[in-house]
C-alpha positions in Angstrom: 12.3 210.3 69.0 12.7 209.8 72.6 10.1 208.6 74.7 8.3 211.1 76.6 5.0 210.5 78.9 3.4 214.0 80.5 0.3 213.9 82.6 -2.3 216.3 81.4 -5.2 215.6 84.2 -5.6 213.2 87.4 -7.8 212.5 89.6 -9.0 210.0 92.3 -10.9 208.1 89.6 -9.5 209.1 86.2 -6.1 209.6 84.5 -5.4 211.5 81.0 -1.2 211.2 79.6 -0.1 212.4 77.0 2.7 210.2 74.8 5.4 211.1 72.5 7.5 208.4 70.3 5.2 205.7 71.3 3.8 203.6 68.9 -0.1 203.8 68.2 -0.3 199.9 68.3 1.5 199.6 71.3 -1.0 202.6 73.5 -4.0 200.4 72.0 -2.6 197.5 73.3 -2.2 199.1 77.0 -6.2 200.2 76.4 -7.3 196.6 75.7 -5.4 195.2 78.4 -6.9 197.9 81.0 -10.3 196.6 79.9 -10.5 193.5 79.3 -7.0 191.6 81.3 -6.7 193.4 84.9 -7.8 191.6 87.4 -10.4 193.0 90.0 -12.5 191.3 93.0 -16.2 190.8 92.2 -19.0 189.1 93.7 -19.4 185.4 91.4 -21.4 183.4 93.4 -24.6 183.8 96.2 -25.9 181.4 98.5 -29.6 183.0 99.2 -30.7 182.2 102.9 -34.3 184.1 102.6 -35.6 186.4 99.7 -39.0 187.2 100.4 -38.3 190.8 98.3 -40.3 191.4 94.7 -37.2 190.5 92.9 -35.8 187.5 91.9 -32.7 185.5 93.5 -31.1 186.0 90.0 -31.5 189.8 89.8 -30.3 190.6 93.0 -27.2 188.4 92.3 -26.6 190.1 88.7 -26.6 193.9 90.8 -24.5 192.2 93.6 -22.0 191.2 90.8 -21.9 194.8 89.4 -21.1 196.3 92.5 -17.5 197.4 92.2 -15.3 195.9 95.1 -11.8 197.9 96.4 -9.0 195.3 94.8 -5.8 197.6 95.2 -4.7 195.2 98.3 -7.0 192.3 97.0 -4.5 191.8 94.1 -1.8 191.0 96.3 -3.7 188.2 98.7 -5.6 186.3 96.4 -5.1 184.1 93.8 -5.8 184.0 89.9 -8.6 181.9 88.8 -6.8 180.1 86.9 -4.5 178.8 90.3 -7.6 178.3 92.0 -9.3 176.2 88.9 -6.2 174.0 88.9 -5.9 173.4 92.7 -8.5 171.9 94.9 -7.2 174.1 97.8 -9.6 177.0 98.1 -7.6 179.3 100.5 -6.9 182.1 99.0 -9.2 181.9 96.5 -12.0 184.2 97.4 -13.6 185.9 100.5 -17.5 186.1 101.6 -19.9 189.2 102.2 -23.0 188.7 103.8 -26.4 190.7 104.4 -29.4 190.0 106.3 -31.9 192.6 106.6 -35.3 192.8 107.5 -38.1 195.7 106.7 -40.4 195.9 109.8 -42.8 198.8 109.3 -41.5 200.9 106.9 -40.2 200.4 103.2 -36.5 199.8 103.8 -33.9 200.0 101.2 -30.9 197.6 101.3 -27.6 199.6 100.0 -24.2 198.3 99.5 -23.2 199.6 103.0 -25.4 197.2 104.2 -22.9 194.5 102.7 -20.5 193.0 105.3 -17.2 191.8 104.5 -14.9 189.1 105.9 -12.2 190.9 104.2 -11.8 194.7 105.1 -9.7 195.6 102.1 -12.6 194.1 99.9 -15.6 196.5 100.2 -17.9 198.1 98.1 -16.3 201.6 96.0 -19.5 203.0 96.9 -22.0 202.7 100.4 -25.0 204.3 98.5 -25.9 201.4 95.3 -29.3 200.5 95.8 -29.5 196.6 95.5 -33.6 196.1 96.7 -36.4 197.9 98.3 -38.1 195.8 100.9 -41.8 196.3 102.2 -42.7 195.8 105.6 -42.4 192.3 106.6 -39.7 191.8 103.9 -36.5 189.9 104.2 -33.2 189.5 102.4 -30.7 187.4 103.5 -27.7 186.0 101.4 -23.8 184.8 101.4 -21.6 186.2 98.5 -18.4 184.8 97.2 -16.2 187.3 95.8 -13.3 186.6 93.5 -10.7 188.0 91.3 -11.4 187.8 88.0 -10.8 189.6 84.3 -12.9 191.8 82.2 -12.4 189.5 79.2 -14.5 186.8 81.4 -17.5 189.6 82.3 -17.4 193.1 82.4 -18.0 192.7 86.4 -14.4 192.0 86.5 -13.2 195.3 84.6 -11.7 198.0 86.4 -12.2 200.5 84.0 -15.2 201.8 82.8 -13.8 204.3 79.9 -10.0 203.3 78.5 -9.5 205.2 75.0 -6.2 206.5 73.0 -6.8 209.4 70.8 -5.0 211.8 68.1 -3.3 215.0 70.1 -5.3 217.8 68.2 -3.2 220.6 66.3 -4.7 223.4 66.3 -3.2 226.5 63.9 -4.5 230.1 63.9 -4.0 232.5 60.9 -3.6 236.1 62.6 -3.7 237.4 58.9 -7.3 236.2 58.7 -8.7 236.1 62.0 -10.1 239.3 63.1 -11.0 238.2 66.7 -14.9 238.2 66.3 -14.9 235.4 68.9 -17.5 232.8 67.2 -15.1 230.1 67.6 -14.7 230.5 71.3 -18.5 230.4 71.4 -19.2 227.2 69.6 -16.0 225.5 71.3 -18.1 223.0 73.5 -14.1 222.2 75.6 -13.2 225.5 75.6 -10.3 225.1 73.7 -10.1 228.5 72.6 -9.5 231.3 75.1 -9.3 235.0 73.8 -6.7 237.0 75.2 -4.9 240.5 75.1 -2.6 239.2 72.2 -5.2 237.3 70.6 -6.5 233.6 70.9 -5.0 230.7 73.4 -5.3 227.5 72.5 -5.6 224.8 74.9 -4.9 221.5 72.0 -5.1 218.8 75.2 -8.6 219.5 75.2 -10.0 219.5 71.6 -11.7 216.3 70.6 -11.6 217.6 67.0 -15.2 218.3 66.6 -15.0 221.0 63.6 -17.2 223.4 65.2 -14.9 226.1 65.1 -13.6 225.2 61.6 -17.3 225.2 60.5 -18.5 228.4 62.0 -14.9 230.8 61.3 -15.8 232.3 57.6 -12.6 233.7 57.4 -10.8 230.2 56.8 -8.3 231.2 59.8 -8.3 228.0 62.0 -7.0 224.8 60.5 -7.4 221.6 62.4 -5.7 218.7 62.0 -3.6 216.0 64.7 0.0 215.3 65.4 1.6 211.9 63.5 3.6 211.0 66.8 1.7 212.5 69.9 -1.6 210.3 71.5 -3.3 210.8 74.1 -4.6 207.9 76.9 -7.4 208.2 79.0 -8.4 205.6 82.1 -11.4 206.2 83.8 -11.3 203.5 87.0 -15.0 202.0 88.3 -13.0 202.4 92.0 -12.1 199.2 92.1 -8.2 199.7 90.9 -6.8 203.5 91.1 -6.5 204.5 87.6 -2.6 204.4 87.9 -2.4 200.8 88.9 -4.7 199.6 86.3 -2.3 201.2 84.1 0.9 199.8 85.3 -0.6 196.1 85.9 -1.7 196.8 81.9 1.7 197.2 81.2 2.7 194.3 83.7 0.4 191.9 81.4 2.1 193.5 78.1 5.6 192.5 79.4 4.4 189.0 80.6 2.9 188.2 76.8 6.2 189.4 75.2 8.3 187.6 77.7 6.4 184.6 77.1 6.9 185.1 73.1 10.4 185.4 73.8 11.2 182.5 75.7 9.0 180.3 72.7 11.4 182.0 70.0 14.4 181.4 71.9 13.1 177.7 72.0 12.7 177.2 68.2 15.5 179.2 67.5 17.8 176.7 70.1 15.8 173.8 67.9 16.7 175.1 64.6 20.7 175.6 65.7 21.0 172.2 66.8 
């Protein structure tokens, strides 16, 4: 069977693709790499100048690390962590975000929008993420360093909040048994079934195989299974990278790994041949 890929749904922070002719293990590899090995920027070190808030330095540092930072342009501008670890040159290894906020006469909430980045391409994905609440007279000031990292090192570097591979549902209706009572349509949580003039219309791409329609049908008019060669890949982004960029970067990682294996096998072959 030839390989076919169709976009079922696409938004600002998610993409849903239907694959045909692709093995399940390969798609699962893409899913795992999208979660664990596609690099993004995140705060890694925080140097506190002043913190008189009710929160410990460690709590604020953890919150800063979990704020997603835009990383689409950063992938080309900054070095990978392993490259920085092997070099004494720190240029291109990180960027700095600073904050210095004081509450005067009223309670003040400090948000991610208050962070000032040295690099306009690396900034909080959302300006409305709360960092701390300052009482009157309290101050919070620090310097935070953000660098590239991977989800397998810490979840704060994972660009994907959700990455799943599922079977494509196969919904079969027996028109001779169905009396169009509409019970299956009422219980379906995803709107897979729709009553039309000619009968019931089915959108298999929405089905999550919950089997509620099968349970409620007392005439056994619905048969629910799945296609053996069709899979749905769904990736949801934290906003650090576009979902399609996550997918392309994941494929690059897999191709690089396969190339390394191929090169090593070639070395073994040449040794054995000699």
